[in-house]
C-alpha positions as CSV (number, residue, x, y, z in Angstrom):
1,M,0.0,-0.1,0.0
2,K,1.4,3.4,-0.4
3,K,2.9,5.0,2.1
4,Y,1.5,8.8,2.6
5,S,3.1,11.0,5.5
6,H,0.3,14.3,5.3
7,I,-3.4,14.2,4.8
8,I,-5.2,17.4,3.8
9,F,-8.6,18.0,4.7
10,D,-10.8,20.5,3.1
11,L,-13.1,21.9,5.9
12,D,-16.8,22.7,5.0
13,R,-18.9,19.6,4.3
14,T,-15.9,17.2,5.0
15,L,-15.3,17.9,8.7
16,W,-17.9,20.2,9.5
17,D,-21.6,20.4,9.2
18,F,-21.7,23.4,6.7
19,D,-25.2,23.0,5.3
20,G,-26.9,22.2,9.0
21,V,-25.6,25.2,10.3
22,S,-26.2,26.9,7.2
23,C,-29.5,26.1,6.9
24,E,-30.0,26.8,10.8
25,I,-28.8,30.3,10.7
26,I,-30.5,31.4,7.6
27,S,-33.9,30.0,9.0
28,E,-33.5,32.2,11.7
29,L,-32.6,35.4,9.9
30,F,-35.3,34.5,7.5
31,S,-37.8,34.5,10.6
32,E,-36.5,38.4,12.1
33,Y,-36.2,39.7,8.7
34,V,-38.0,38.3,6.0
35,K,-41.2,36.6,7.3
36,P,-43.0,39.9,8.4
37,V,-43.0,41.3,5.0
38,T,-43.6,38.4,2.5
39,S,-45.8,35.5,2.5
40,F,-43.4,33.1,1.0
41,S,-42.3,29.9,2.5
42,F,-38.8,29.4,4.1
43,E,-38.5,26.3,2.2
44,Y,-39.3,28.7,-1.1
45,F,-37.0,31.2,-0.1
46,Y,-33.9,28.9,0.6
47,D,-33.7,27.0,-2.4
48,K,-33.8,30.0,-4.2
49,Y,-30.8,31.1,-1.7
50,L,-29.2,27.9,-2.3
51,I,-29.2,28.1,-6.3
52,I,-28.2,32.0,-6.0
53,N,-25.0,31.3,-3.6
54,S,-23.8,28.4,-5.6
55,G,-23.4,30.1,-8.8
56,L,-22.2,33.4,-6.9
57,W,-19.1,31.3,-5.3
58,D,-18.7,29.9,-8.6
59,L,-17.9,33.4,-9.8
60,Y,-15.9,33.9,-6.6
61,R,-13.6,30.6,-7.4
62,N,-12.8,32.2,-11.1
63,N,-11.7,35.5,-9.3
64,E,-14.9,37.3,-11.0
65,I,-16.6,38.6,-7.7
66,K,-15.1,40.0,-4.5
67,K,-16.0,38.4,-1.3
68,E,-17.8,41.4,0.1
69,L,-20.1,41.4,-2.9
70,L,-20.7,37.7,-2.5
71,R,-22.1,37.7,1.1
72,V,-24.6,40.8,0.3
73,K,-25.8,39.4,-3.1
74,R,-26.8,36.1,-2.0
75,F,-29.0,37.8,0.1
76,S,-30.2,40.3,-2.1
77,L,-31.1,38.3,-5.2
78,T,-33.0,36.1,-3.3
79,L,-34.9,39.0,-1.9
80,E,-35.5,40.2,-4.9
81,E,-36.7,36.5,-6.2
82,L,-39.4,37.1,-3.8
83,G,-40.5,40.7,-4.8
84,I,-38.4,42.4,-1.5
85,N,-36.1,45.0,-2.6
86,R,-35.1,46.0,0.8
87,P,-31.1,46.4,0.6
88,W,-30.6,46.9,4.5
89,I,-32.5,43.5,4.9
90,A,-29.9,42.1,3.0
91,N,-27.1,43.9,4.8
92,K,-28.0,42.8,7.7
93,M,-28.7,38.8,7.3
94,A,-25.5,39.2,5.4
95,E,-23.6,40.5,8.1
96,E,-25.1,38.4,11.1
97,Y,-25.0,35.2,8.9
98,V,-21.2,35.6,9.0
99,E,-20.9,36.2,12.5
100,K,-23.1,33.4,13.6
101,T,-21.2,31.0,11.3
102,A,-17.9,31.6,12.9
103,I,-19.5,30.9,16.5
104,R,-21.5,27.9,15.8
105,I,-19.6,24.9,16.3
106,R,-20.8,21.8,14.6
107,L,-18.3,19.1,13.6
108,F,-19.5,15.9,12.3
109,P,-20.1,12.9,14.7
110,E,-16.6,11.3,13.0
111,T,-14.9,14.0,12.6
112,K,-13.0,13.6,15.7
113,P,-12.7,10.1,16.1
114,I,-11.1,10.3,12.8
115,I,-8.6,12.8,13.4
116,D,-7.3,11.4,16.7
117,Y,-6.9,7.9,15.2
118,L,-4.9,9.8,12.5
119,K,-2.7,11.7,14.6
120,G,-2.3,8.4,16.6
121,K,-0.6,7.4,13.2
122,S,1.7,10.6,13.4
123,Y,0.5,11.5,10.0
124,V,0.8,15.5,9.4
125,L,-2.7,16.9,9.2
126,S,-3.7,20.2,7.6
127,I,-6.9,21.8,6.4
128,M,-7.0,23.9,2.8
129,T,-10.1,25.7,2.3
130,N,-12.1,28.2,0.0
131,G,-13.8,29.5,3.0
132,F,-13.3,33.3,4.6
133,K,-10.5,33.4,6.7
134,E,-12.4,35.8,9.3
135,V,-14.9,33.1,9.4
136,Q,-12.6,29.9,9.3
137,Y,-10.1,31.1,12.1
138,P,-12.8,31.3,14.4
139,K,-14.3,27.7,13.4
140,I,-10.9,25.7,13.8
141,K,-10.2,27.0,16.7
142,R,-13.5,27.2,18.9
143,S,-14.6,23.3,17.4
144,G,-11.1,22.1,19.0
145,L,-9.5,21.6,15.8
146,E,-7.0,23.5,16.0
147,P,-4.1,21.3,17.6
148,F,-4.5,18.6,15.4
149,F,-3.5,20.4,12.5
150,D,0.1,21.7,11.9
151,Y,-1.0,24.0,8.6
152,I,-3.8,25.7,7.3
153,F,-4.2,26.7,4.0
154,I,-6.6,29.5,3.5
155,S,-7.2,30.8,-0.4
156,E,-8.1,34.1,0.0
157,E,-5.1,34.3,2.2
158,I,-2.9,32.4,-0.5
159,G,-4.6,34.4,-3.6
160,F,-5.6,31.0,-5.4
161,N,-8.9,29.4,-5.0
162,K,-8.8,25.4,-5.2
163,P,-9.2,23.7,-7.5
164,D,-6.4,26.3,-8.8
165,I,-3.3,24.1,-9.0
166,R,-1.5,26.6,-7.3
167,I,-3.1,26.3,-4.2
168,F,-1.8,23.0,-4.0
169,E,1.6,23.3,-5.1
170,Y,1.8,25.9,-2.9
171,A,0.9,23.8,-0.1
172,L,3.3,21.0,-0.8
173,N,5.9,23.9,-1.1
174,K,5.0,24.9,2.7
175,M,5.1,21.5,3.9
176,K,8.6,20.7,2.2
177,I,7.2,17.4,0.5
178,S,6.2,15.8,-3.3
179,A,2.6,15.0,-4.3
180,D,3.4,11.5,-3.4
181,K,3.5,12.0,0.1
182,A,0.2,13.9,0.3
183,I,-3.5,12.8,0.1
184,F,-6.3,15.1,-0.2
185,V,-9.9,14.2,1.3
186,G,-12.9,16.5,0.1
187,D,-16.6,16.5,-0.7
188,D,-17.0,18.2,-3.4
189,Y,-15.6,16.2,-6.7
190,E,-14.8,19.4,-8.7
191,V,-13.1,21.8,-6.7
192,D,-11.2,19.2,-4.3
193,I,-11.3,15.7,-5.9
194,L,-9.9,16.9,-9.2
195,G,-8.0,19.8,-7.9
196,A,-6.1,17.6,-6.0
197,A,-5.7,15.3,-9.2
198,N,-4.3,18.1,-11.4
199,A,-1.8,18.7,-8.8
200,G,-0.5,14.8,-9.3
201,I,-2.4,14.3,-4.7
202,D,-3.9,10.9,-4.4
203,Q,-7.3,11.7,-3.1
204,V,-10.5,10.7,-0.9
205,Y,-13.7,11.4,-2.1
206,F,-16.1,12.0,0.6
207,N,-20.1,11.6,-0.2
208,P,-22.0,10.4,2.6
209,N,-25.1,10.7,0.6
210,I,-26.2,7.3,0.4
211,D,-27.4,6.9,-2.7
212,S,-25.2,8.6,-4.6
213,C,-22.2,7.0,-2.6
214,K,-23.2,3.8,-4.6
215,N,-21.8,5.2,-8.2
216,K,-18.2,5.4,-7.5
217,K,-16.5,8.7,-8.9
218,D,-12.6,8.4,-10.4
219,A,-10.8,9.2,-7.3
220,T,-8.0,7.0,-5.2
221,F,-10.6,6.4,-2.8
222,N,-14.4,6.5,-2.5
223,I,-15.6,6.9,1.2
224,C,-19.6,7.2,2.5
225,S,-17.6,7.6,6.2
226,L,-15.0,9.3,7.3
227,L,-13.8,6.6,9.6
228,E,-13.7,4.1,6.4
229,M,-10.3,5.7,5.9
230,K,-8.8,3.4,8.8
231,S,-9.1,0.9,6.0
232,F,-6.2,2.6,4.5
233,L,-4.5,5.1,6.4
């Protein structure tokens, strides 16, 4: 079996329950700011938000928009879908969403056990994320993950977003290793898995969706549970 020395993890949706936290916070913001001025349901609002947010993140990863615009635009455009043109609501939701996301701790149940296991095997662990630094650093610290990770790579500090090969090359250079010594663990096939593959790094595609996991993707390893990594690491 191939011997790795370094394991690079994505953060959101891999170690951290981003979707659960995000839905919870947006529901709270909807109840406070949107529900009083619309007859549309939260479910309708949230479905629209997910589509708009995904499209804006694609633009952000391609350096076509700045994060400040993304933060507000995802809410203002969603509100417009409901016929609401109140910029102050979008601004308040954008501000409070970031504040709440940074302090609400929600690791996946398997995160701590697999991290403990890997550290016990003397792997060097790192995190690579496209998330915003003012959100990701507090999340990593408050969740108790910080002591376990030797390197934290945040795209906006490096200047390149995954799947750009340059962020992976930066990480390898920083860790002073060759690509064959590292393996990348992530949930986003296009961003994490193909990005790592293009940099010559082996990949663990984490897909906890049971139905989707039946159809394995082209990756070094496919897993539905983080604990499955014990079988090959």
